Backbone as JSON, one array per atom type, in Angstrom:
{
  "sequence": "XXXXXXXXXXXXXXXXXXXXXXXXXXXXXXXXXXXXXXXXXXXXXXXXXXXXXXXXXXXXXXXXXXXXXXXXXXXXXXXXXXXXXXXXXXXXXXXXXXXXXXXXXXXXX",
  "N": [[5.64, 20.53, -52.03], [5.63, 18.49, -49.35], [3.13, 18.29, -46.56], [3.73, 18.58, -43.05], [2.6, 16.08, -41.05], [0.36, 15.96, -38.32], [0.58, 14.5, -35.21], [-1.98, 12.2, -34.31], [-5.39, 12.35, -32.18], [-5.47, 10.26, -30.38], [-2.67, 8.71, -30.86], [-1.57, 10.36, -29.6], [-2.01, 10.64, -26.88], [-1.88, 7.56, -26.66], [1.07, 7.54, -26.37], [1.73, 9.57, -24.28], [1.08, 8.02, -21.9], [2.67, 6.35, -22.44], [5.13, 7.33, -21.58], [4.26, 8.5, -19.23], [3.62, 5.9, -17.69], [6.7, 5.29, -17.02], [7.5, 7.55, -15.99], [5.95, 6.97, -13.65], [6.84, 4.35, -12.77], [9.45, 4.59, -12.14], [9.24, 5.57, -9.41], [9.39, 5.88, -6.01], [8.34, 2.55, -4.22], [6.55, 3.19, -2.18], [4.62, 4.81, -3.12], [1.84, 6.61, -3.62], [0.56, 6.6, -6.24], [2.43, 4.53, -7.72], [1.49, 2.44, -6.13], [-1.08, 1.96, -6.58], [-0.92, 1.38, -9.2], [-0.53, -1.52, -9.29], [-2.46, -2.27, -7.76], [-4.2, -5.04, -6.91], [-7.74, -5.26, -7.11], [-9.28, -7.67, -6.45], [-11.99, -8.24, -7.66], [-13.79, -9.52, -10.1], [-13.8, -10.37, -13.57], [-15.88, -9.66, -16.13], [-17.51, -12.26, -18.59], [-17.15, -13.45, -21.3], [-15.07, -12.03, -24.21], [-12.4, -10.09, -22.8], [-11.87, -6.94, -21.68], [-8.97, -5.08, -22.76], [-7.26, -3.99, -19.79], [-6.12, -0.74, -18.87], [-2.73, -1.17, -18.54], [-2.38, -3.33, -20.12], [-2.54, -2.17, -22.4], [-0.14, -0.39, -22.26], [1.79, -2.16, -22.26], [1.73, -3.32, -24.5], [2.24, -0.71, -26.65], [4.79, 0.09, -25.59], [6.22, -2.46, -26.16], [6.0, -2.21, -29.17], [6.8, 0.13, -29.72], [9.58, 0.34, -28.55], [10.69, -2.51, -28.56], [12.04, -4.99, -27.53], [13.33, -5.19, -25.5], [12.29, -2.81, -24.06], [11.25, -2.95, -21.36], [13.29, -2.53, -19.84], [14.86, -0.32, -19.88], [13.32, 1.71, -18.83], [14.0, 2.3, -16.31], [16.67, 3.51, -17.01], [16.32, 6.89, -17.09], [16.89, 8.55, -19.37], [17.12, 7.35, -21.97], [14.37, 6.32, -21.57], [13.34, 8.53, -22.2], [13.73, 8.92, -25.01], [12.04, 7.17, -26.22], [9.34, 7.96, -26.87], [9.62, 10.14, -27.81], [10.89, 9.06, -30.21], [9.31, 7.56, -31.43], [6.61, 9.08, -31.71], [8.23, 11.24, -33.95], [9.11, 8.95, -35.9], [6.35, 8.39, -36.4], [5.5, 5.85, -35.73], [2.92, 5.12, -34.47], [1.06, 5.51, -35.04], [1.2, 4.0, -38.15], [0.58, 1.79, -37.19], [-1.78, 2.03, -36.73], [-3.41, 2.61, -38.84], [-2.91, 0.11, -40.45], [-4.18, -1.78, -38.86], [-6.67, -0.71, -39.37], [-7.34, -1.23, -41.99], [-7.38, -3.83, -42.27], [-9.5, -4.28, -40.66], [-11.04, -3.47, -42.5], [-10.98, -4.54, -44.64], [-11.75, -7.32, -43.44], [-14.55, -6.55, -43.21], [-15.46, -6.11, -44.85]],
  "CA": [[5.85, 20.78, -50.56], [4.96, 17.23, -48.47], [3.19, 18.76, -45.26], [4.07, 17.26, -41.88], [1.32, 15.67, -40.48], [0.6, 16.37, -36.97], [-0.15, 13.29, -34.57], [-3.87, 12.0, -34.07], [-5.32, 12.28, -30.64], [-5.19, 8.68, -30.03], [-1.29, 8.58, -30.95], [-1.12, 11.95, -28.57], [-3.1, 10.05, -25.95], [-1.33, 6.36, -26.5], [2.39, 8.33, -26.11], [1.73, 10.0, -22.96], [0.23, 7.09, -21.26], [4.33, 5.59, -22.08], [5.58, 8.63, -20.92], [3.41, 8.24, -17.69], [4.05, 4.75, -16.71], [7.58, 4.93, -17.32], [7.41, 7.77, -14.68], [5.42, 6.24, -11.8], [7.9, 2.89, -12.41], [10.74, 5.28, -11.43], [9.15, 6.23, -8.38], [9.67, 4.5, -4.97], [7.12, 1.58, -3.88], [5.32, 3.82, -1.18], [3.99, 6.2, -3.44], [-0.13, 6.47, -4.1], [0.42, 6.36, -8.0], [2.62, 3.04, -7.84], [0.87, 1.75, -5.43], [-2.39, 2.17, -7.44], [-1.43, 0.52, -10.8], [-0.37, -2.45, -9.19], [-3.77, -2.71, -6.7], [-5.35, -5.82, -6.99], [-9.4, -4.91, -6.64], [-10.61, -8.78, -6.63], [-13.19, -8.72, -8.59], [-13.69, -10.64, -11.2], [-14.26, -9.73, -14.83], [-16.71, -10.31, -17.03], [-17.42, -13.18, -19.53], [-16.74, -13.15, -22.97], [-13.38, -11.6, -24.48], [-11.57, -9.58, -21.53], [-11.55, -5.7, -22.4], [-7.79, -4.66, -22.75], [-6.8, -3.16, -19.12], [-4.66, 0.73, -19.47], [-1.59, -1.92, -17.97], [-2.25, -4.43, -21.65], [-2.22, -1.19, -23.76], [1.14, 0.23, -22.08], [2.84, -2.86, -22.68], [1.66, -3.35, -26.47], [2.78, 0.28, -26.8], [5.87, -0.32, -25.2], [6.62, -3.34, -27.33], [5.81, -1.63, -30.72], [7.66, 1.48, -29.94], [11.07, -0.05, -27.69], [11.34, -3.82, -28.97], [11.73, -6.42, -26.68], [13.79, -4.99, -24.34], [11.88, -1.91, -24.0], [10.96, -2.65, -19.71], [14.87, -2.62, -18.88], [14.67, 1.08, -20.37], [12.28, 2.75, -17.92], [14.87, 3.21, -14.87], [17.14, 5.27, -17.44], [15.26, 8.29, -17.41], [17.17, 9.77, -20.47], [16.99, 6.32, -22.7], [13.2, 6.15, -21.85], [12.56, 9.92, -22.81], [13.99, 9.11, -26.25], [11.35, 6.58, -27.05], [7.73, 8.52, -27.54], [9.85, 11.29, -28.5], [11.4, 8.58, -31.4], [7.88, 6.59, -32.22], [6.75, 10.57, -32.42], [8.98, 11.42, -34.95], [8.85, 8.32, -36.77], [4.89, 7.97, -36.61], [5.81, 4.35, -35.56], [1.91, 4.14, -33.75], [-0.34, 5.9, -36.76], [1.66, 3.56, -39.32], [0.32, 0.63, -36.93], [-3.21, 1.67, -36.37], [-3.41, 2.62, -40.38], [-2.66, -1.43, -40.86], [-5.5, -2.1, -38.16], [-7.92, 0.03, -39.62], [-6.93, -1.4, -43.45], [-7.51, -5.05, -41.99], [-10.55, -4.22, -40.46], [-11.49, -2.85, -43.27], [-11.15, -5.62, -45.58], [-12.68, -7.85, -42.75], [-15.94, -6.58, -43.15], [-16.14, -5.37, -46.94]],
  "C": [[5.04, 19.78, -50.21], [5.38, 18.06, -47.15], [3.44, 17.47, -44.4], [3.07, 16.93, -41.02], [1.5, 15.89, -38.94], [0.32, 14.92, -36.42], [-1.71, 13.25, -33.8], [-3.51, 11.98, -32.84], [-5.05, 10.87, -29.91], [-3.68, 8.26, -30.08], [-0.88, 9.7, -29.72], [-1.05, 10.66, -26.89], [-2.12, 8.73, -25.63], [0.37, 6.74, -25.57], [2.55, 8.67, -24.91], [1.5, 9.0, -22.17], [1.88, 6.29, -20.92], [4.8, 6.64, -21.37], [5.23, 8.37, -18.99], [3.91, 7.29, -16.86], [5.34, 4.65, -16.45], [7.97, 6.13, -15.73], [7.27, 7.84, -13.3], [6.65, 4.44, -12.16], [9.23, 3.58, -11.97], [10.41, 6.05, -9.99], [8.93, 5.07, -7.13], [8.71, 3.81, -4.8], [6.07, 1.87, -3.47], [4.39, 4.87, -1.43], [2.68, 5.86, -4.15], [0.07, 6.34, -5.46], [1.21, 4.89, -8.54], [1.95, 2.32, -7.08], [-0.57, 0.88, -5.93], [-2.06, 1.09, -8.6], [-0.83, -0.33, -10.3], [-1.15, -2.7, -7.93], [-3.87, -3.56, -7.51], [-6.82, -5.67, -6.76], [-9.89, -6.27, -6.1], [-11.59, -8.96, -7.14], [-13.26, -9.37, -9.81], [-14.1, -10.51, -12.22], [-15.59, -10.75, -15.57], [-16.8, -11.08, -17.81], [-17.53, -12.7, -20.42], [-14.97, -13.06, -23.24], [-13.2, -10.45, -23.56], [-11.27, -8.38, -22.29], [-10.23, -5.63, -21.59], [-7.85, -3.31, -21.21], [-5.28, -1.83, -19.78], [-3.31, -0.24, -19.37], [-1.04, -2.58, -19.86], [-1.65, -3.23, -22.28], [-1.07, -0.26, -23.5], [1.86, -0.38, -22.36], [2.78, -3.16, -23.52], [2.24, -2.23, -26.7], [4.19, 0.34, -26.8], [6.81, -0.9, -25.93], [6.86, -2.67, -28.41], [6.78, -0.53, -31.21], [9.22, 1.2, -29.37], [11.5, -1.5, -28.32], [11.11, -4.2, -27.48], [11.91, -6.26, -24.67], [13.25, -3.25, -23.19], [11.79, -1.24, -22.2], [12.22, -2.18, -19.2], [14.96, -0.85, -18.78], [14.33, 1.88, -19.57], [13.37, 2.91, -16.46], [15.99, 4.06, -15.61], [16.46, 6.09, -17.94], [15.65, 9.08, -18.62], [16.79, 8.64, -22.1], [15.8, 6.08, -22.56], [12.43, 7.51, -22.49], [13.13, 9.79, -24.36], [12.84, 7.74, -27.08], [9.96, 6.99, -27.28], [8.22, 9.22, -28.22], [10.23, 10.89, -30.44], [9.57, 8.11, -32.15], [6.82, 8.25, -32.41], [6.77, 10.86, -33.61], [8.49, 10.35, -36.14], [7.49, 7.65, -37.32], [4.75, 6.79, -36.39], [4.06, 4.13, -35.26], [0.88, 4.43, -34.77], [0.3, 4.61, -37.48], [1.22, 2.01, -38.38], [-1.39, 0.49, -37.04], [-4.04, 2.0, -37.62], [-3.88, 0.78, -40.71], [-3.87, -1.74, -40.79], [-6.81, -1.41, -39.02], [-8.09, -0.91, -41.1], [-7.81, -3.4, -43.19], [-8.33, -5.35, -41.52], [-11.64, -3.97, -41.35], [-11.79, -3.68, -44.4], [-11.75, -6.74, -44.87], [-14.05, -7.95, -43.01], [-16.04, -6.19, -44.09], [-16.6, -6.62, -47.76]]
}
């Protein structure tokens, strides 16, 4: 009997981030969460390799889970709800993270 694996905490957080992003995108422009999401603080970033922002991570996850047209699906709530559910069932982000772990291990070994 093959055991079903539960999603990892990282997968759950990333998929919930996608759900939240879709929720905020469908809000009216004057709502506080949407204004904060696109707020520009006007600060400089530190030297060196820049750290990913939350939006950068969500964009990458959206592209992985929904393909190239993932941003158009945000405004159709039913279509958007299918993306994280499908990714969770197929363990798409899990496979990606396992591949990254193998790559890092092979580089530093």
